[in-house]
Residue frames as qw, qx, qy, qz and C-alpha x, y, z in Angstrom:
[[0.181, 0.635, 0.603, 0.447, 11.15, 185.93, 66.27],
 [0.110, 0.163, -0.100, 0.975, 10.79, 189.69, 66.31],
 [0.211, 0.334, 0.584, -0.709, 7.94, 191.49, 68.03],
 [0.125, -0.247, -0.696, -0.662, 4.61, 191.17, 66.24],
 [0.264, 0.214, 0.515, -0.787, 1.33, 192.79, 67.20],
 [0.080, 0.362, 0.869, 0.328, -1.92, 191.29, 65.93],
 [0.033, 0.647, 0.528, -0.549, -3.87, 194.22, 67.28],
 [0.112, 0.564, -0.195, -0.795, -3.24, 196.42, 64.23],
 [0.158, 0.050, 0.873, 0.459, -4.58, 193.91, 61.69],
 [0.454, 0.161, -0.076, -0.873, -7.60, 194.75, 59.54],
 [0.240, 0.080, 0.966, -0.048, -9.65, 191.59, 60.05],
 [0.431, 0.545, 0.525, -0.492, -12.95, 193.13, 58.97],
 [0.245, 0.551, -0.408, -0.686, -11.88, 193.94, 55.40],
 [0.456, 0.253, -0.762, -0.383, -12.07, 190.36, 54.13],
 [0.821, -0.268, -0.292, -0.412, -14.57, 188.62, 56.34],
 [0.729, -0.598, 0.308, -0.130, -12.15, 187.79, 59.13],
 [0.918, 0.050, 0.224, 0.324, -9.50, 186.25, 56.88],
 [0.007, 0.882, -0.343, -0.322, -6.12, 187.57, 55.88],
 [0.866, 0.448, -0.200, 0.103, -4.01, 186.25, 53.00],
 [0.578, -0.696, 0.397, 0.155, -0.68, 184.94, 54.28],
 [0.680, 0.641, -0.354, 0.035, 2.26, 184.77, 51.88],
 [0.837, -0.472, 0.236, 0.144, 4.79, 182.21, 53.10],
 [0.448, 0.796, -0.396, 0.096, 8.47, 182.77, 52.32],
 [0.900, -0.070, -0.263, 0.339, 11.43, 180.48, 52.97],
 [0.357, -0.923, 0.082, 0.115, 13.45, 182.31, 55.63],
 [0.667, -0.380, 0.433, 0.472, 16.67, 180.87, 54.24],
 [0.464, 0.155, 0.593, 0.640, 16.41, 181.08, 50.47],
 [0.179, 0.388, 0.083, -0.900, 13.77, 183.87, 50.33],
 [0.139, -0.132, -0.805, -0.562, 11.72, 181.78, 47.88],
 [0.581, -0.060, 0.143, -0.799, 7.95, 182.36, 48.03],
 [0.110, -0.074, 0.990, -0.055, 6.50, 178.99, 49.04],
 [0.077, -0.480, -0.852, -0.196, 2.72, 179.32, 49.07],
 [0.254, -0.274, 0.037, -0.927, -0.32, 181.45, 49.80],
 [0.290, -0.391, -0.867, 0.106, -2.80, 180.56, 52.52],
 [0.282, -0.640, -0.151, -0.699, -5.39, 182.31, 54.66],
 [0.324, -0.097, -0.736, 0.586, -5.44, 182.91, 58.39],
 [0.385, -0.762, -0.307, -0.421, -8.22, 183.90, 60.74],
 [0.287, -0.767, 0.374, -0.435, -7.60, 185.02, 64.30],
 [0.889, -0.335, 0.286, -0.124, -7.47, 181.46, 65.60],
 [0.898, 0.336, -0.014, 0.283, -5.04, 180.30, 62.93],
 [0.276, 0.753, -0.307, 0.512, -2.70, 183.19, 63.66],
 [0.537, -0.656, 0.370, -0.380, -2.89, 182.58, 67.41],
 [0.976, -0.101, 0.194, 0.016, -2.16, 178.87, 66.91],
 [0.721, 0.557, -0.147, 0.384, 0.77, 179.69, 64.63],
 [0.012, 0.768, -0.377, 0.517, 2.30, 182.04, 67.18],
 [0.704, -0.514, 0.361, -0.331, 1.73, 179.64, 70.07],
 [0.969, -0.008, 0.243, 0.034, 2.90, 176.44, 68.37],
 [0.236, -0.649, 0.543, 0.478, 5.68, 177.78, 66.15],
 [0.342, 0.107, 0.836, 0.416, 4.23, 175.89, 63.19],
 [0.222, 0.126, -0.240, -0.937, 2.41, 177.73, 60.42],
 [0.200, 0.396, 0.880, -0.170, -1.32, 177.10, 60.59],
 [0.147, -0.060, -0.380, -0.911, -4.04, 178.29, 58.22],
 [0.540, 0.288, 0.529, -0.588, -7.80, 178.39, 57.99],
 [0.171, 0.081, 0.859, 0.475, -9.10, 176.08, 55.28],
 [0.415, 0.191, 0.002, -0.889, -11.97, 177.76, 53.47],
 [0.592, 0.057, -0.658, -0.461, -13.08, 174.51, 51.82],
 [0.536, -0.184, -0.806, 0.173, -12.99, 172.39, 55.01],
 [0.356, -0.746, -0.087, -0.556, -13.94, 175.29, 57.27],
 [0.815, -0.561, -0.060, 0.131, -11.39, 174.42, 59.93],
 [0.149, -0.853, 0.484, 0.122, -7.84, 175.13, 61.02],
 [0.976, 0.150, 0.006, 0.157, -5.08, 173.09, 59.40],
 [0.390, -0.760, 0.419, 0.307, -1.41, 173.06, 60.18],
 [0.608, 0.649, -0.415, -0.191, 0.75, 172.77, 57.07],
 [0.365, 0.421, -0.823, 0.114, 2.26, 169.29, 57.01],
 [0.599, -0.292, 0.499, -0.554, -0.12, 167.78, 59.54],
 [0.954, 0.129, 0.197, -0.185, -0.44, 164.67, 57.37],
 [0.774, 0.555, -0.228, 0.203, 2.77, 164.73, 55.29],
 [0.753, -0.464, -0.065, 0.462, 5.10, 165.85, 58.06],
 [0.483, 0.326, 0.153, 0.798, 6.37, 168.67, 55.83],
 [0.230, -0.848, -0.408, 0.246, 5.65, 171.38, 58.34],
 [0.310, 0.707, -0.025, 0.635, 6.61, 175.04, 58.17],
 [0.566, -0.452, -0.409, 0.555, 8.55, 176.14, 61.25],
 [0.031, 0.963, 0.226, 0.140, 7.77, 179.77, 62.01],
 [0.587, 0.052, -0.133, 0.797, 10.60, 182.30, 61.96],
 [0.038, -0.280, -0.191, 0.940, 8.80, 185.65, 61.77],
 [0.183, 0.686, 0.680, 0.182, 5.55, 187.33, 60.78],
 [0.082, -0.314, -0.061, 0.944, 4.98, 190.87, 59.61],
 [0.365, 0.700, 0.594, -0.154, 2.09, 192.76, 58.07],
 [0.394, 0.433, 0.331, 0.740, 1.89, 195.08, 55.10],
 [0.082, 0.093, -0.151, 0.981, 1.27, 198.81, 55.38],
 [0.495, -0.290, -0.264, -0.775, -2.53, 198.37, 55.32],
 [0.360, -0.227, 0.748, -0.510, -2.62, 195.62, 57.91],
 [0.822, 0.198, 0.172, -0.505, -4.58, 193.29, 55.64],
 [0.867, 0.366, -0.337, 0.012, -1.89, 190.89, 54.38],
 [0.685, -0.635, 0.353, 0.057, 0.66, 188.80, 56.28],
 [0.575, 0.596, -0.557, 0.061, 4.19, 187.87, 55.29],
 [0.863, -0.438, 0.231, -0.101, 5.19, 184.67, 57.05],
 [0.349, 0.647, -0.677, 0.044, 8.85, 183.67, 57.07],
 [0.895, -0.268, 0.272, -0.229, 9.35, 179.99, 57.82],
 [0.025, -0.502, 0.846, 0.177, 11.77, 177.11, 57.52],
 [0.857, 0.119, -0.185, -0.466, 10.19, 174.28, 55.50],
 [0.451, -0.348, 0.820, -0.046, 10.83, 170.71, 56.61],
 [0.467, 0.232, 0.823, 0.226, 10.43, 169.11, 53.22],
 [0.077, 0.258, 0.526, 0.807, 8.63, 170.24, 50.08],
 [0.247, 0.225, 0.375, -0.865, 5.82, 172.73, 50.59],
 [0.565, 0.208, -0.328, -0.728, 3.79, 171.92, 47.48],
 [0.811, -0.027, 0.489, -0.320, 1.56, 168.81, 47.49],
 [0.835, 0.530, -0.134, -0.068, 3.17, 167.92, 44.14],
 [0.892, -0.218, 0.037, 0.393, 6.49, 167.42, 45.90],
 [0.465, 0.612, -0.019, 0.640, 8.02, 170.73, 44.82],
 [0.384, -0.115, -0.413, 0.818, 9.78, 173.18, 47.08],
 [0.162, 0.258, 0.172, -0.937, 7.22, 175.86, 46.22],
 [0.473, 0.554, 0.656, -0.199, 3.65, 175.97, 44.99],
 [0.389, 0.873, -0.087, -0.281, 4.99, 178.47, 42.45],
 [0.940, 0.116, 0.158, 0.280, 7.26, 176.38, 40.18],
 [0.577, 0.533, -0.010, 0.618, 9.35, 179.30, 38.93],
 [0.375, -0.924, -0.051, -0.053, 9.57, 181.22, 42.20],
 [0.501, 0.625, -0.423, 0.423, 13.11, 182.63, 42.43],
 [0.778, -0.603, -0.111, 0.140, 15.37, 181.96, 45.38],
 [0.125, -0.887, 0.442, 0.043, 18.72, 183.13, 46.73],
 [0.855, 0.356, -0.375, 0.038, 21.17, 180.87, 44.90],
 [0.250, 0.515, -0.660, 0.486, 23.95, 181.37, 47.44],
 [0.545, -0.301, 0.504, -0.599, 21.64, 180.46, 50.32],
 [0.949, 0.132, -0.035, -0.283, 20.54, 177.33, 48.46],
 [0.670, 0.461, -0.529, 0.244, 24.17, 176.37, 47.91],
 [0.112, -0.484, 0.638, -0.589, 24.90, 176.93, 51.61],
 [0.797, -0.139, 0.306, -0.502, 22.01, 174.61, 52.50],
 [0.915, 0.304, -0.258, -0.060, 23.37, 171.97, 50.10],
 [0.368, 0.529, -0.634, 0.427, 26.84, 172.26, 51.65],
 [0.450, -0.381, 0.538, -0.602, 25.25, 171.80, 55.08],
 [0.939, 0.038, 0.090, -0.330, 23.54, 168.60, 53.92],
 [0.759, 0.447, -0.443, 0.167, 26.78, 167.30, 52.47],
 [0.037, 0.541, -0.646, 0.537, 28.52, 167.99, 55.77],
 [0.671, -0.235, 0.449, -0.541, 25.87, 166.05, 57.70],
 [0.936, 0.178, 0.149, -0.264, 25.35, 163.14, 55.32],
 [0.233, -0.607, 0.696, 0.305, 28.83, 162.75, 53.73],
 [0.891, 0.365, 0.176, -0.205, 27.58, 160.95, 50.58],
 [0.659, -0.270, 0.526, 0.464, 30.36, 158.91, 48.95],
 [0.524, 0.390, 0.516, 0.554, 31.73, 160.23, 45.67],
 [0.032, 0.962, 0.261, 0.079, 30.84, 163.83, 46.50],
 [0.493, 0.492, -0.198, 0.690, 33.56, 166.45, 46.00],
 [0.322, -0.709, 0.148, -0.609, 32.18, 168.34, 48.99],
 [0.914, -0.400, -0.012, -0.061, 32.41, 165.21, 51.13],
 [0.834, 0.187, -0.142, 0.500, 36.03, 164.79, 50.11],
 [0.144, 0.661, -0.188, 0.712, 36.79, 168.37, 51.10],
 [0.615, -0.647, 0.118, -0.435, 35.26, 167.89, 54.55],
 [0.971, -0.203, -0.030, 0.122, 37.19, 164.67, 55.06],
 [0.650, 0.421, -0.188, 0.604, 40.46, 166.43, 54.18],
 [0.490, -0.538, -0.400, 0.557, 39.92, 168.86, 57.06],
 [0.002, -0.952, -0.200, 0.232, 39.89, 172.57, 57.69],
 [0.350, -0.616, 0.397, 0.583, 43.53, 173.20, 56.80],
 [0.378, 0.109, 0.738, 0.548, 43.12, 171.69, 53.31],
 [0.170, 0.790, 0.578, 0.111, 39.87, 173.58, 52.74],
 [0.170, -0.899, -0.012, 0.404, 41.49, 176.84, 53.83],
 [0.384, -0.352, 0.567, 0.638, 44.35, 176.22, 51.41],
 [0.317, 0.438, 0.737, 0.405, 41.82, 175.66, 48.62],
 [0.027, 0.923, 0.360, -0.135, 40.11, 178.95, 49.46],
 [0.290, -0.729, 0.270, 0.558, 43.48, 180.69, 49.24],
 [0.387, -0.025, 0.712, 0.585, 44.17, 179.14, 45.85],
 [0.213, 0.679, 0.663, 0.233, 40.77, 180.15, 44.54],
 [0.116, -0.914, -0.158, 0.356, 41.28, 183.68, 45.85],
 [0.316, -0.502, 0.476, 0.649, 44.55, 184.01, 43.95],
 [0.310, 0.242, 0.778, 0.490, 42.98, 182.62, 40.78],
 [0.097, 0.845, 0.525, -0.041, 40.10, 185.06, 41.10],
 [0.182, -0.841, 0.097, 0.501, 42.49, 187.98, 41.47],
 [0.353, -0.255, 0.647, 0.626, 44.56, 186.84, 38.48],
 [0.279, 0.528, 0.740, 0.308, 41.44, 186.55, 36.32],
 [0.001, 0.927, 0.297, -0.229, 40.51, 190.12, 37.28],
 [0.273, -0.679, 0.349, 0.585, 43.99, 191.42, 36.41],
 [0.337, 0.003, 0.767, 0.546, 43.87, 189.61, 33.08],
 [0.383, 0.316, 0.009, -0.868, 40.52, 191.35, 32.41],
 [0.274, -0.058, -0.887, -0.368, 38.90, 188.06, 31.41],
 [0.508, -0.210, 0.182, -0.815, 35.32, 188.62, 32.55],
 [0.869, -0.059, -0.357, -0.338, 34.13, 185.07, 31.91],
 [0.658, 0.115, -0.637, 0.384, 37.07, 183.58, 33.77],
 [0.040, -0.274, 0.463, -0.842, 36.60, 186.05, 36.63],
 [0.702, -0.210, -0.012, -0.680, 32.95, 185.05, 37.04],
 [0.883, 0.006, -0.465, -0.067, 33.90, 181.38, 37.06],
 [0.489, 0.183, -0.610, 0.597, 36.72, 181.80, 39.56],
 [0.277, -0.300, 0.311, -0.858, 34.51, 183.97, 41.78],
 [0.837, -0.179, -0.206, -0.475, 31.88, 181.20, 41.79],
 [0.792, 0.066, -0.554, 0.248, 34.55, 178.65, 42.80],
 [0.196, 0.287, -0.510, 0.787, 35.77, 180.97, 45.55],
 [0.539, -0.302, 0.125, -0.777, 32.29, 181.47, 46.97],
 [0.898, -0.108, -0.361, -0.227, 31.61, 177.73, 47.00],
 [0.690, 0.099, -0.558, 0.451, 34.86, 176.86, 48.76],
 [0.045, -0.342, 0.381, -0.858, 34.33, 179.70, 51.24],
 [0.737, -0.296, -0.060, -0.604, 30.94, 178.24, 52.17],
 [0.890, -0.034, -0.446, 0.085, 32.59, 174.86, 52.74],
 [0.417, 0.263, -0.510, 0.705, 35.26, 176.47, 54.93],
 [0.372, -0.378, 0.214, -0.821, 32.65, 178.30, 57.01],
 [0.876, -0.213, -0.188, -0.390, 30.71, 175.08, 57.50],
 [0.773, 0.127, -0.530, 0.324, 33.87, 173.17, 58.43],
 [0.203, 0.203, -0.498, 0.818, 34.33, 175.67, 61.27],
 [0.101, -0.482, -0.802, 0.338, 30.73, 175.33, 62.41],
 [0.125, 0.466, 0.097, -0.871, 29.60, 178.55, 60.74],
 [0.462, 0.545, 0.685, 0.145, 27.25, 179.33, 57.87],
 [0.246, 0.461, 0.337, 0.783, 26.53, 181.95, 55.25],
 [0.309, -0.831, -0.366, -0.284, 24.09, 183.59, 57.64],
 [0.636, -0.597, -0.120, 0.474, 26.84, 184.12, 60.20],
 [0.444, -0.005, 0.248, 0.861, 28.85, 186.11, 57.65],
 [0.025, -0.609, -0.464, -0.642, 25.77, 188.01, 56.54],
 [0.476, -0.788, -0.377, 0.102, 24.98, 188.88, 60.15],
 [0.539, -0.403, 0.031, 0.739, 28.37, 190.54, 60.45],
 [0.225, 0.267, 0.413, 0.841, 27.72, 192.50, 57.26],
 [0.246, -0.756, -0.502, -0.342, 24.35, 193.64, 58.59],
 [0.550, -0.712, -0.233, 0.368, 25.95, 194.76, 61.83],
 [0.480, -0.244, 0.201, 0.819, 28.60, 196.67, 59.89],
 [0.230, 0.680, 0.523, 0.460, 26.06, 198.42, 57.72],
 [0.105, -0.960, -0.114, -0.233, 26.73, 202.14, 57.97],
 [0.543, -0.751, 0.319, 0.199, 30.22, 201.53, 59.36],
 [0.766, 0.620, -0.164, 0.049, 32.47, 201.56, 56.26],
 [0.004, 0.776, -0.602, 0.191, 35.65, 201.84, 58.34],
 [0.645, -0.282, 0.687, -0.178, 35.11, 198.23, 59.38],
 [0.204, -0.210, 0.857, 0.424, 35.23, 197.01, 55.81],
 [0.232, 0.490, 0.830, 0.130, 31.63, 197.05, 54.65],
 [0.020, -0.023, -0.185, -0.982, 30.49, 199.99, 52.54],
 [0.386, 0.408, 0.593, -0.577, 26.86, 201.01, 53.12],
 [0.404, 0.438, 0.716, 0.363, 24.54, 200.42, 50.20]]
């Protein structure tokens, strides 16, 4: 987790409480809103599990303390005024008490990151009848060949100027690429890390935004 200083926070603005927006560190989906006081923040930083102050029960509570669906802390940052926290976490199970991933039913998420997480589960669990399971069982060489085939089909769709076909082939290519990365013990985040490192260095193949 990156450096975080609690000293610059404006605790006095809202009676010693700060709203804390929790975001899935993987999919970027907003998960919930809670409130932290100084003790809740200190406990979160010390334990690595997101902890809030319950205004109704007037005590600290760690998310998932009864359900087991805890939020593992990744990072915390504050807004420009120092009176709101953004908490990035990895949820172990649904965050909402209704069994949903988010307390906001329509909260958007990074589709590619969600797909990467699904591929990771398929790799671990190998459910029978799954196409992804079959790919993993065929091995890296077969998956790599499939990526090559999808790459050619994507290029051909682009040359043919068939936009709908290009979008479909690009989706297939991205999916099979995620499977290939996972088969080699890598993930989408590993590729994204390289892109972040290359930012501002177009000669290495990544144009700056």
